C-alpha positions as a Python dict, from the first residue, in 0.01 Angstrom:
ca = {
    (1, 'X'): (0, 0, 0),
    (2, 'X'): (141, -249, 230),
    (3, 'X'): (272, -173, 595),
    (4, 'X'): (522, -409, 723),
    (5, 'X'): (818, -400, 970),
    (6, 'X'): (1116, -200, 844),
    (7, 'X'): (1419, -338, 766),
    (8, 'X'): (1781, -175, 724),
    (9, 'X'): (1703, -176, 348),
    (10, 'X'): (1442, 76, 390),
    (11, 'X'): (1631, 350, 545),
    (12, 'X'): (1749, 506, 197),
    (13, 'X'): (1375, 548, 139),
    (14, 'X'): (1294, 679, 470),
    (15, 'X'): (1587, 925, 526),
    (16, 'X'): (1504, 1181, 254),
    (17, 'X'): (1169, 1269, 391),
    (18, 'X'): (1266, 1228, 748),
    (19, 'X'): (1554, 1484, 685),
    (20, 'X'): (1302, 1712, 509),
    (21, 'X'): (1028, 1701, 767),
    (22, 'X'): (1269, 1752, 1065),
    (23, 'X'): (1482, 2036, 892),
    (24, 'X'): (1148, 2221, 827),
    (25, 'X'): (1115, 2275, 1206),
    (26, 'X'): (737, 2259, 1212),
    (27, 'X'): (635, 1921, 1360),
    (28, 'X'): (943, 1723, 1522),
    (29, 'X'): (1123, 1814, 1847),
    (30, 'X'): (1441, 1673, 1691),
    (31, 'X'): (1742, 1894, 1626),
    (32, 'X'): (1663, 2061, 1274),
    (33, 'X'): (2020, 1973, 1144),
    (34, 'X'): (2022, 1607, 1290),
    (35, 'X'): (2263, 1415, 1101),
    (36, 'X'): (2181, 1067, 895),
    (37, 'X'): (2371, 855, 1160),
    (38, 'X'): (2187, 987, 1445),
    (39, 'X'): (1858, 990, 1276),
    (40, 'X'): (1876, 633, 1195),
    (41, 'X'): (1972, 541, 1545),
    (42, 'X'): (1660, 738, 1676),
    (43, 'X'): (1421, 609, 1395),
    (44, 'X'): (1496, 243, 1353),
    (45, 'X'): (1435, 143, 1710),
    (46, 'X'): (1547, -184, 1874),
    (47, 'X'): (1321, -436, 2065),
    (48, 'X'): (1079, -407, 2235),
    (49, 'X'): (1033, -118, 1991),
    (50, 'X'): (976, -144, 1625),
    (51, 'X'): (956, 63, 1316),
    (52, 'X'): (724, -5, 1036),
    (53, 'X'): (694, 123, 688),
    (54, 'X'): (421, 196, 452),
    (55, 'X'): (529, 118, 86),
    (56, 'X'): (367, 142, -250),
    (57, 'X'): (336, -147, -486),
    (58, 'X'): (675, -58, -651),
    (59, 'X'): (836, -61, -311),
    (60, 'X'): (852, 325, -259),
    (61, 'X'): (838, 411, 111),
    (62, 'X'): (545, 651, 167),
    (63, 'X'): (573, 676, 523),
    (64, 'X'): (712, 522, 854),
    (65, 'X'): (620, 499, 1221),
    (66, 'X'): (795, 368, 1527),
    (67, 'X'): (643, 218, 1842),
    (68, 'X'): (810, 203, 2179),
    (69, 'X'): (748, 195, 2532),
    (70, 'X'): (670, 544, 2654),
    (71, 'X'): (866, 491, 2971),
    (72, 'X'): (1066, 205, 3112),
    (73, 'X'): (1002, -22, 3414),
    (74, 'X'): (668, 42, 3571),
    (75, 'X'): (578, 284, 3291),
    (76, 'X'): (648, 10, 3018),
    (77, 'X'): (283, -71, 2968),
    (78, 'X'): (199, 277, 2799),
    (79, 'X'): (316, 278, 2439),
    (80, 'X'): (445, 586, 2239),
    (81, 'X'): (472, 620, 1871),
    (82, 'X'): (592, 857, 1607),
    (83, 'X'): (486, 896, 1246),
    (84, 'X'): (599, 1057, 927),
    (85, 'X'): (451, 1061, 582),
    (86, 'X'): (652, 1164, 280),
    (87, 'X'): (524, 1521, 187),
    (88, 'X'): (476, 1376, -179),
    (89, 'X'): (228, 1128, -41),
    (90, 'X'): (26, 1368, 192),
    (91, 'X'): (-346, 1321, 174),
    (92, 'X'): (-352, 973, 60),
    (93, 'X'): (-462, 831, 394),
    (94, 'X'): (-126, 678, 485),
    (95, 'X'): (-91, 863, 821),
    (96, 'X'): (-443, 712, 912),
    (97, 'X'): (-339, 371, 785),
    (98, 'X'): (1, 377, 988),
    (99, 'X'): (-190, 502, 1306),
    (100, 'X'): (-438, 231, 1290),
    (101, 'X'): (-162, -23, 1200),
    (102, 'X'): (36, 83, 1514),
    (103, 'X'): (-237, 89, 1744),
    (104, 'X'): (-313, -265, 1642),
    (105, 'X'): (64, -348, 1713),
    (106, 'X'): (53, -188, 2046),
    (107, 'X'): (-262, -384, 2137),
    (108, 'X'): (-107, -710, 2019),
    (109, 'X'): (220, -625, 2217),
    (110, 'X'): (6, -601, 2549),
    (111, 'X'): (23, -216, 2580),
    (112, 'X'): (-263, -78, 2787),
    (113, 'X'): (-261, 275, 2635),
    (114, 'X'): (-70, 490, 2402),
    (115, 'X'): (60, 845, 2489),
    (116, 'X'): (198, 1100, 2232),
    (117, 'X'): (432, 1326, 2446),
    (118, 'X'): (473, 1613, 2204),
    (119, 'X'): (215, 1690, 1930),
    (120, 'X'): (248, 2051, 1798),
    (121, 'X'): (-69, 2230, 1862),
    (122, 'X'): (-71, 2405, 1530),
    (123, 'X'): (-23, 2072, 1330),
    (124, 'X'): (-418, 2069, 1307),
    (125, 'X'): (-396, 1792, 1044),
    (126, 'X'): (-210, 1569, 1298),
    (127, 'X'): (-416, 1666, 1596),
    (128, 'X'): (-748, 1615, 1389),
    (129, 'X'): (-615, 1275, 1281),
    (130, 'X'): (-511, 1149, 1643),
    (131, 'X'): (-878, 1287, 1781),
    (132, 'X'): (-1050, 1076, 1498),
    (133, 'X'): (-846, 770, 1618),
    (134, 'X'): (-973, 812, 1977),
    (135, 'X'): (-691, 1029, 2135),
    (136, 'X'): (-789, 1306, 2377),
    (137, 'X'): (-558, 1603, 2480),
    (138, 'X'): (-479, 1531, 2839),
    (139, 'X'): (-210, 1809, 2878),
    (140, 'X'): (-83, 2133, 2713),
    (141, 'X'): (287, 2270, 2739),
    (142, 'X'): (249, 2646, 2666),
    (143, 'X'): (494, 2751, 2418),
    (144, 'X'): (673, 2419, 2436),
    (145, 'X'): (779, 2428, 2082),
    (146, 'X'): (977, 2686, 1888),
    (147, 'X'): (793, 2656, 1544),
    (148, 'X'): (1011, 2766, 1246),
    (149, 'X'): (730, 2972, 1115),
    (150, 'X'): (490, 3058, 1396),
    (151, 'X'): (752, 3114, 1666),
    (152, 'X'): (654, 2959, 2009),
    (153, 'X'): (357, 2740, 2023),
    (154, 'X'): (190, 2488, 2237),
    (155, 'X'): (286, 2115, 2266),
    (156, 'X'): (-9, 1880, 2339),
    (157, 'X'): (7, 1548, 2533),
    (158, 'X'): (-239, 1302, 2368),
    (159, 'X'): (-361, 986, 2510),
    (160, 'X'): (-593, 693, 2461),
    (161, 'X'): (-670, 348, 2625),
    (162, 'X'): (-618, 36, 2426),
}
């Protein structure tokens, strides 16, 4: 597996699993019916942000992440990131590899910390992954997410220094 900066040519490999994950309504705060044009604009970020892909040896996109400043101006020294792994590639360590890679990019870009604003509390695999990579829960929004299966569940704000 290789992790590299995404190009426009990677979008056809990202869009099918991004659409599936968002439509499921279990992990992302995006509109479940997001259209392809809007999703592409939201995922393939412009500088200073960047989007990466994890690709298999045959070029298949297995997952993707985007790295951006969490805020503008005086808050731009804290990074934010979002991650998606193709459901067909789950359990292969791709999320961890993307997480480690993006943390390295954030450090190299001079960010001082990384913050996740909306980790769905019942997404236990993601919460465990981020904790194992040094993130801590610094806030909780009670019933901040309307989960497609579990109803209203908490959102976590997670943070780590770089």
